[in-house]
Phi, psi and omega in degrees: 000125178294140172293139183290141182287170186252134184247119169253124181243121177267124186225178177138176183301174173296141168086017183261356175097015183297320180283329174291315178296327175296325182287325180291321181288322175301319185288324190288323194265352182066029170276170180269122176282130174236087181288149169305126177268059186297335177293342173292347185281110189296335187269345193302321176296323183286319184298324185274344176299164173307118174091351189288335175304305187288319174287318187248015182298307184304302185305325178290320178288323178294320176298317176298327184287321172302314183296319182297317176303314178297322183289323186289327180292321179296311176307317175307314183290323183288322177290319175304332183271003182086013180258143177274150180223149175240134183237160166250033177205163169215142182314311189307333187291334178305327182283332171305304191294319183292320185301339183253351182251344182237164181280177188289332179291311180299320178298317178307302180308313184303309180302321169296325178291318178301316181298313190282332173293311192259353178310323183252015176262158182288154171248157172313146166282332181209128171262131172256097187267112174262149178213164174204163180286161184312315184297312185303316185293318182292324178297310186291330182290316180293323184292315182286336167066037178281125189300321190292331188273358192296322190269005179306112176298132183306328179300323183294314182301311182302316180294325174301304187292328173296317180298315177296322185294343177287339176296339178303327176266340180214077173294142176274005173200172169303128193230143167246136181250128177238122176266121183260021184296325182249015179236086173284083187309311183295340184241001188230117175307313179296317180298325180295309189296317184300306179311306182309312179301322176296315178302310182304309179301335187279353183266144177293149183310317180294319180295314186290323180293319180297320184283314190264345191058219185282352180272356183289000000 
């Protein structure tokens, strides 16, 4: 019987380097990278347009919820087959986004849907939660010049950071925190190496051995 795989999720607000780090960790551990498919969300461009959060918030979050459900089912099958996976998302972050983009009544319905969809599905074994200061995040968003992100209000980024920060008191999984304010992971090899070392050192010996084998 194959040993169940390990799921490591690199998460955090926009612009902190989570997708790059997830790819680095996946390569180093020979795990399968399962990136977030945010481009499949038909409402996302409308959501990021001026006034879009208020107009399209609920539709955007429900679309992400169904996509996330499909991806986690795929991850469940990989883990059961003994494959380890690395992602740049975790299901619990959907609640962070929904809490700041929909009203209270809609959020209550959304949370019910979330609980029913994910109650029997796996959660990450380890979260790598990245953050950076507000000014750095906004500068990185401007630098990478993605058209859809151009209209993101600074207040939205602040609320995202606050949402993740609440996990320090009640994390949804064992969590390691990395401040990337001075670590431009996408563009700096030293920053990537330092972040990878932090991830490796956070893992229990048996998990590290299972992921890294004799190279760990």
